[in-house]
N, CA and C atoms as a LAMMPS dump frame, in Angstrom:
ITEM: TIMESTEP
0
ITEM: NUMBER OF ATOMS
234
ITEM: BOX BOUNDS ff ff ff
-5.0000000000000000e+02 5.0000000000000000e+02
-5.0000000000000000e+02 5.0000000000000000e+02
-5.0000000000000000e+02 5.0000000000000000e+02
ITEM: ATOMS id mol type element x y z
1 1 1 N 38.993 -129.245 -202.901
2 1 2 C 40.089 -128.436 -203.352
3 1 3 C 39.515 -127.359 -204.264
4 2 1 N 39.94 -126.14 -204.025
5 2 2 C 39.377 -125.005 -204.745
6 2 3 C 40.464 -124.19 -205.423
7 3 1 N 40.07 -123.54 -206.501
8 3 2 C 40.957 -122.605 -207.189
9 3 3 C 40.089 -121.504 -207.767
10 4 1 N 40.62 -120.274 -207.78
11 4 2 C 39.911 -119.139 -208.351
12 4 3 C 40.793 -118.54 -209.437
13 5 1 N 40.207 -118.328 -210.62
14 5 2 C 40.922 -117.758 -211.749
15 5 3 C 40.193 -116.492 -212.164
16 6 1 N 40.917 -115.387 -212.321
17 6 2 C 40.316 -114.151 -212.823
18 6 3 C 40.388 -114.146 -214.337
19 7 1 N 39.284 -113.732 -214.972
20 7 2 C 39.22 -113.703 -216.428
21 7 3 C 38.206 -112.66 -216.868
22 8 1 N 38.652 -111.663 -217.61
23 8 2 C 37.806 -110.626 -218.2
24 8 3 C 36.88 -109.978 -217.18
25 9 1 N 37.379 -109.726 -215.98
26 9 2 C 36.599 -109.055 -214.949
27 9 3 C 35.727 -109.976 -214.115
28 10 1 N 35.764 -111.265 -214.359
29 10 2 C 35.001 -112.253 -213.61
30 10 3 C 35.94 -113.12 -212.784
31 11 1 N 35.37 -113.832 -211.852
32 11 2 C 36.097 -114.852 -211.103
33 11 3 C 35.498 -116.203 -211.469
34 12 1 N 36.358 -117.129 -211.869
35 12 2 C 35.939 -118.496 -212.149
36 12 3 C 36.357 -119.325 -210.943
37 13 1 N 35.385 -119.861 -210.227
38 13 2 C 35.659 -120.691 -209.056
39 13 3 C 35.533 -122.149 -209.468
40 14 1 N 36.645 -122.873 -209.348
41 14 2 C 36.693 -124.286 -209.709
42 14 3 C 36.835 -125.088 -208.419
43 15 1 N 35.922 -126.004 -208.201
44 15 2 C 35.959 -126.845 -206.995
45 15 3 C 36.056 -128.311 -207.411
46 16 1 N 36.991 -129.008 -206.809
47 16 2 C 37.161 -130.437 -207.065
48 16 3 C 36.672 -131.224 -205.861
49 17 1 N 35.938 -132.291 -206.122
50 17 2 C 35.543 -133.217 -205.066
51 17 3 C 35.996 -134.605 -205.474
52 18 1 N 36.502 -135.327 -204.518
53 18 2 C 37.044 -136.653 -204.791
54 18 3 C 35.933 -137.6 -205.243
55 19 1 N 36.17 -138.265 -206.382
56 19 2 C 35.226 -139.255 -206.89
57 19 3 C 35.725 -140.663 -206.588
58 20 1 N 37.021 -140.82 -206.566
59 20 2 C 37.705 -142.072 -206.246
60 20 3 C 39.158 -141.685 -206.001
61 21 1 N 39.992 -142.662 -205.75
62 21 2 C 41.387 -142.336 -205.479
63 21 3 C 42.02 -141.669 -206.699
64 22 1 N 42.545 -140.462 -206.482
65 22 2 C 43.278 -139.69 -207.495
66 22 3 C 42.446 -139.188 -208.668
67 23 1 N 41.114 -139.227 -208.595
68 23 2 C 40.269 -138.632 -209.629
69 23 3 C 39.176 -137.795 -208.973
70 24 1 N 38.731 -136.747 -209.698
71 24 2 C 37.867 -135.743 -209.106
72 24 3 C 36.739 -135.357 -210.05
73 25 1 N 35.594 -135.005 -209.445
74 25 2 C 34.51 -134.345 -210.155
75 25 3 C 34.766 -132.846 -210.076
76 26 1 N 34.294 -132.105 -211.085
77 26 2 C 34.575 -130.671 -211.186
78 26 3 C 33.279 -129.884 -211.147
79 27 1 N 33.263 -128.822 -210.332
80 27 2 C 32.152 -127.88 -210.282
81 27 3 C 32.706 -126.49 -210.561
82 28 1 N 32.009 -125.723 -211.41
83 28 2 C 32.449 -124.387 -211.792
84 28 3 C 31.364 -123.384 -211.434
85 29 1 N 31.795 -122.228 -210.921
86 29 2 C 30.871 -121.126 -210.635
87 29 3 C 31.53 -119.839 -211.091
88 30 1 N 30.766 -118.989 -211.762
89 30 2 C 31.274 -117.705 -212.239
90 30 3 C 30.671 -116.616 -211.379
91 31 1 N 31.555 -115.738 -210.876
92 31 2 C 31.11 -114.64 -210.02
93 31 3 C 31.708 -113.335 -210.508
94 32 1 N 31.049 -112.244 -210.118
95 32 2 C 31.643 -110.939 -210.292
96 32 3 C 31.221 -110.207 -211.541
97 33 1 N 31.913 -109.142 -211.781
98 33 2 C 31.777 -108.215 -212.888
99 33 3 C 30.443 -107.486 -212.858
100 34 1 N 30.554 -106.204 -212.935
101 34 2 C 29.367 -105.358 -212.938
102 34 3 C 28.875 -105.083 -214.345
103 35 1 N 29.641 -105.501 -215.356
104 35 2 C 29.287 -105.138 -216.723
105 35 3 C 28.303 -106.101 -217.393
106 36 1 N 27.888 -107.155 -216.712
107 36 2 C 26.905 -108.066 -217.283
108 36 3 C 25.848 -108.363 -216.224
109 37 1 N 24.616 -108.009 -216.518
110 37 2 C 23.529 -108.214 -215.571
111 37 3 C 22.852 -109.567 -215.744
112 38 1 N 23.168 -110.298 -216.792
113 38 2 C 22.46 -111.539 -217.101
114 38 3 C 22.742 -112.64 -216.082
115 39 1 N 23.816 -112.55 -215.311
116 39 2 C 24.159 -113.618 -214.388
117 39 3 C 23.069 -113.843 -213.349
118 40 1 N 22.688 -112.805 -212.636
119 40 2 C 21.613 -112.87 -211.662
120 40 3 C 21.499 -114.202 -210.955
121 41 1 N 20.325 -114.808 -211.008
122 41 2 C 20.076 -116.082 -210.34
123 41 3 C 20.774 -117.241 -211.042
124 42 1 N 21.264 -117.032 -212.236
125 42 2 C 21.936 -118.098 -212.961
126 42 3 C 23.351 -118.34 -212.462
127 43 1 N 23.82 -117.57 -211.523
128 43 2 C 25.203 -117.673 -211.058
129 43 3 C 25.406 -118.859 -210.117
130 44 1 N 24.667 -119.919 -210.327
131 44 2 C 24.834 -121.132 -209.528
132 44 3 C 26.042 -121.905 -210.029
133 45 1 N 26.476 -122.86 -209.232
134 45 2 C 27.584 -123.698 -209.676
135 45 3 C 27.048 -124.794 -210.601
136 46 1 N 27.917 -125.257 -211.501
137 46 2 C 27.546 -126.267 -212.486
138 46 3 C 28.557 -127.4 -212.406
139 47 1 N 28.051 -128.618 -212.249
140 47 2 C 28.924 -129.785 -212.248
141 47 3 C 29.198 -130.167 -213.702
142 48 1 N 30.475 -130.3 -214.041
143 48 2 C 30.849 -130.625 -215.411
144 48 3 C 30.724 -132.117 -215.664
145 49 1 N 30.373 -132.453 -216.887
146 49 2 C 30.147 -133.847 -217.278
147 49 3 C 31.429 -134.495 -217.791
148 50 1 N 31.322 -135.769 -218.069
149 50 2 C 32.383 -136.579 -218.673
150 50 3 C 33.571 -136.804 -217.754
151 51 1 N 33.379 -136.618 -216.458
152 51 2 C 34.42 -136.895 -215.485
153 51 3 C 34.217 -138.276 -214.916
154 52 1 N 34.962 -138.648 -213.949
155 52 2 C 35.921 -137.826 -213.213
156 52 3 C 37.248 -137.693 -213.969
157 53 1 N 38.048 -136.714 -213.495
158 53 2 C 39.312 -136.37 -214.125
159 53 3 C 40.436 -136.458 -213.101
160 54 1 N 41.658 -136.599 -213.59
161 54 2 C 42.801 -136.451 -212.697
162 54 3 C 42.841 -135.001 -212.236
163 55 1 N 43.565 -134.72 -211.174
164 55 2 C 43.576 -133.364 -210.611
165 55 3 C 43.982 -132.32 -211.642
166 56 1 N 45.04 -132.565 -212.352
167 56 2 C 45.537 -131.599 -213.333
168 56 3 C 44.499 -131.335 -214.424
169 57 1 N 43.903 -132.393 -214.968
170 57 2 C 42.885 -132.242 -215.998
171 57 3 C 41.634 -131.581 -215.444
172 58 1 N 41.285 -131.898 -214.226
173 58 2 C 40.081 -131.327 -213.62
174 58 3 C 40.172 -129.806 -213.556
175 59 1 N 41.311 -129.287 -213.098
176 59 2 C 41.472 -127.833 -213.048
177 59 3 C 41.467 -127.223 -214.443
178 60 1 N 42.119 -127.875 -215.397
179 60 2 C 42.152 -127.357 -216.766
180 60 3 C 40.755 -127.34 -217.374
181 61 1 N 40.02 -128.426 -217.244
182 61 2 C 38.667 -128.502 -217.793
183 61 3 C 37.772 -127.444 -217.144
184 62 1 N 37.884 -127.27 -215.837
185 62 2 C 37.085 -126.251 -215.149
186 62 3 C 37.401 -124.845 -215.623
187 63 1 N 38.68 -124.545 -215.774
188 63 2 C 39.072 -123.213 -216.236
189 63 3 C 38.595 -122.958 -217.664
190 64 1 N 38.768 -123.922 -218.539
191 64 2 C 38.343 -123.761 -219.935
192 64 3 C 36.822 -123.6 -220.025
193 65 1 N 36.088 -124.362 -219.238
194 65 2 C 34.622 -124.223 -219.228
195 65 3 C 34.21 -122.833 -218.753
196 66 1 N 34.884 -122.32 -217.732
197 66 2 C 34.601 -120.968 -217.248
198 66 3 C 34.913 -119.915 -218.29
199 67 1 N 36.056 -120.051 -218.959
200 67 2 C 36.416 -119.106 -220.026
201 67 3 C 35.362 -119.114 -221.123
202 68 1 N 34.942 -120.297 -221.53
203 68 2 C 33.956 -120.414 -222.603
204 68 3 C 32.629 -119.763 -222.216
205 69 1 N 32.192 -119.98 -220.988
206 69 2 C 30.928 -119.39 -220.535
207 69 3 C 30.999 -117.863 -220.541
208 70 1 N 32.1 -117.321 -220.082
209 70 2 C 32.262 -115.861 -220.058
210 70 3 C 32.344 -115.324 -221.478
211 71 1 N 33.054 -116.019 -222.354
212 71 2 C 33.134 -115.579 -223.755
213 71 3 C 31.767 -115.588 -224.421
214 72 1 N 30.907 -116.531 -224.07
215 72 2 C 29.547 -116.551 -224.621
216 72 3 C 28.777 -115.317 -224.152
217 73 1 N 28.934 -114.952 -222.873
218 73 2 C 28.223 -113.792 -222.338
219 73 3 C 28.709 -112.469 -222.938
220 74 1 N 30.029 -112.346 -223.08
221 74 2 C 30.603 -111.068 -223.51
222 74 3 C 30.948 -111.016 -224.992
223 75 1 N 30.976 -112.146 -225.642
224 75 2 C 31.501 -112.207 -227.001
225 75 3 C 32.99 -112.498 -226.915
226 76 1 N 33.498 -113.186 -227.892
227 76 2 C 34.908 -113.595 -227.824
228 76 3 C 35.818 -112.402 -228.046
229 77 1 N 37.012 -112.519 -227.452
230 77 2 C 38.048 -111.505 -227.675
231 77 3 C 38.872 -111.96 -228.856
232 78 1 N 38.899 -111.186 -229.903
233 78 2 C 39.708 -111.569 -231.066
234 78 3 C 41.05 -110.911 -231.011
């Protein structure tokens, strides 16, 4: 199951894979934006730790992790 969230000119791709009945592992990948060159080869997907999560939590955790990664690259929006 996949979801894409746009944030600050980037796309956060969240992918869920079934770990057991009704719980999922989460993988996040950040794509896009021409304003940051640092992504380059680092734009691989990352499996998030401390799972598995229920579907709702899995998407939330993936989105928040993506937001945090982008904020680290660009600096936080105050």
